[in-house]
C-alpha positions as CSV (number, residue, x, y, z in Angstrom):
1,M,10.0,32.0,-24.5
2,S,10.9,30.8,-28.0
3,T,9.5,31.0,-31.5
4,L,9.8,28.8,-34.6
5,I,11.2,30.6,-37.7
6,N,10.3,28.7,-40.9
7,A,11.7,31.2,-43.4
8,I,13.0,34.7,-43.8
9,T,12.0,36.8,-46.8
10,F,13.8,40.0,-48.0
11,I,12.3,42.9,-49.9
12,I,13.8,46.2,-51.1
13,V,12.0,49.0,-49.3
14,A,14.1,52.1,-50.3
15,L,17.1,53.2,-52.2
16,G,19.3,56.2,-51.5
17,K,21.6,57.6,-54.2
18,A,25.2,58.3,-53.2
19,H,26.3,61.9,-52.6
20,G,27.7,63.2,-55.8
21,A,26.1,60.4,-57.9
22,A,25.6,60.9,-61.6
23,A,22.5,62.6,-62.7
24,G,19.7,60.3,-63.7
25,S,17.2,57.9,-62.2
26,C,18.0,55.1,-59.8
27,D,15.3,53.4,-57.7
28,A,14.4,50.0,-56.4
29,S,13.4,48.8,-59.9
30,D,17.0,48.9,-60.8
31,Y,17.7,46.0,-58.4
32,V,16.4,42.4,-58.0
33,I,16.8,40.0,-55.2
34,D,17.4,36.4,-56.4
35,K,16.1,33.8,-53.9
36,P,14.6,36.3,-51.5
37,R,13.0,33.5,-49.4
38,M,15.4,31.4,-47.3
39,R,14.3,28.4,-45.3
40,V,15.5,28.4,-41.7
41,D,13.3,25.9,-39.8
42,R,14.8,26.7,-36.4
43,V,13.4,27.5,-33.0
44,L,14.9,30.7,-31.5
45,A,14.9,31.4,-27.8
46,A,15.4,34.8,-26.3
47,H,18.8,36.3,-27.2
48,D,19.6,33.6,-29.8
49,T,21.2,34.6,-33.0
50,L,20.8,33.1,-36.4
51,E,23.0,33.2,-39.5
52,F,21.5,32.5,-42.9
53,T,22.6,32.8,-46.5
54,G,21.0,32.5,-50.0
55,A,19.6,35.9,-51.1
56,V,21.6,37.7,-53.8
57,I,21.0,41.4,-54.8
58,S,21.8,42.2,-58.4
59,L,21.6,45.2,-60.7
60,V,19.0,44.8,-63.4
61,D,20.4,45.1,-66.9
62,K,18.3,48.0,-68.3
63,S,18.7,49.6,-71.7
64,V,19.3,53.0,-70.0
65,N,22.4,54.4,-68.3
66,Q,22.5,53.3,-64.7
67,N,25.5,55.3,-63.6
68,A,23.2,57.1,-61.1
69,C,23.1,53.8,-59.1
70,R,26.8,53.7,-58.3
71,G,27.4,53.8,-54.6
72,S,23.7,53.7,-53.8
73,T,22.5,52.4,-50.4
74,I,19.8,49.7,-50.5
75,R,17.5,49.5,-47.5
76,L,16.1,46.0,-47.0
77,Q,13.3,44.7,-44.9
78,Y,13.1,41.1,-43.8
79,N,10.0,39.3,-42.6
80,T,9.9,36.0,-40.8
81,T,7.4,33.2,-41.4
82,P,6.5,31.4,-38.2
């Protein structure tokens, strides 16, 4: 059994502040994914693996203090486009 993967798309689904992080707000809106959709165009069979690159996560430059985001954990979800 195999499946064609045309693209992989990443989204931020959750953010966890680090233990002991500075007071203040930090959520998914503090981050942006540049190039969240990556072309793959590959057929994958059972137990195949796939390496891909392209997406970059950055901290958004806001006018407020973002120290609460230091050390945070970003949870990503990826979806495939057959």
